[in-house]
C-alpha positions in Angstrom: -11.6 -2.8 49.1 -9.4 -2.6 45.9 -8.7 0.9 44.7 -9.7 1.5 41.1 -7.8 3.9 38.9 -9.8 6.5 37.2 -9.1 5.7 33.6 -10.0 7.9 30.7 -11.1 5.4 28.0 -11.3 6.2 24.4 -14.9 6.0 23.0 -15.7 2.6 21.6 -15.3 2.9 17.9 -17.4 0.8 15.6 -15.5 -1.4 13.0 -16.4 1.0 10.2 -14.7 3.8 12.1 -11.7 1.8 12.8 -11.4 0.8 9.1 -11.7 4.5 8.2 -8.9 5.5 10.7 -6.7 2.7 9.2 -7.5 3.9 5.7 -6.5 7.5 6.6 -3.2 6.1 8.1 -2.5 4.1 5.0 -3.1 7.1 2.8 -0.9 9.3 4.9 1.9 6.7 4.6 1.5 6.1 0.8 1.3 9.9 0.0 3.9 11.0 2.6 1.3 13.3 4.2 1.9 14.7 7.7 -0.8 13.7 10.2 -2.0 14.7 13.7 -3.0 11.6 15.6 -5.1 11.9 18.7 -4.8 8.8 20.9 -4.9 7.9 24.5 -5.4 5.1 27.1 -5.1 7.0 30.4 -5.2 10.5 28.9 -5.7 11.8 25.4 -2.4 12.9 23.7 -1.6 14.1 20.3 1.4 13.5 18.0 2.1 15.1 14.7 4.4 13.7 12.1 4.8 11.2 9.2 3.4 7.7 9.4 6.4 5.5 8.5 5.1 2.1 9.5 1.8 0.3 9.9 1.6 -3.2 11.3 -2.0 -4.6 10.9 -0.9 -7.9 12.6 0.6 -6.3 15.7 -1.7 -3.3 15.6 1.0 -0.6 15.8 1.4 2.8 14.0 5.0 4.2 13.6 5.0 8.0 13.5 8.2 10.0 13.0 8.8 13.6 13.7 11.7 15.8 14.6 14.4 13.1 14.5 12.3 11.1 16.9 9.6 8.3 16.5 6.9 6.8 18.4 4.9 3.5 18.3 1.2 3.9 18.9 -1.2 1.0 19.6 -3.9 1.3 16.9 -6.5 0.5 19.5 -5.8 3.7 21.3 -6.2 5.8 18.1 -9.2 8.1 18.5 -8.8 10.6 15.6 -6.5 11.1 12.5 -6.3 14.4 10.8 -4.5 14.6 7.4 -2.5 17.6 6.4 -3.3 17.9 2.7 -0.9 19.8 0.4 -2.8 22.3 -1.7 
């Protein structure tokens, strides 16, 4: 019998919700706002930094923080929190 991995899946997001998340990421990039992105495939993780790249064709988000960067698959993004400057 095949052994199945217990995988924590992100909740299925509706197209409207995906569009909203993408809009938040675009705004963060355009206005150089710091964001906290919650994402996950096997386990939820968070990254905080600046969105420096969006590739709608390949569905990747590039986030830079502390002289490091990370590519995140947009399909794994669950939540985007913008840090607004007052």
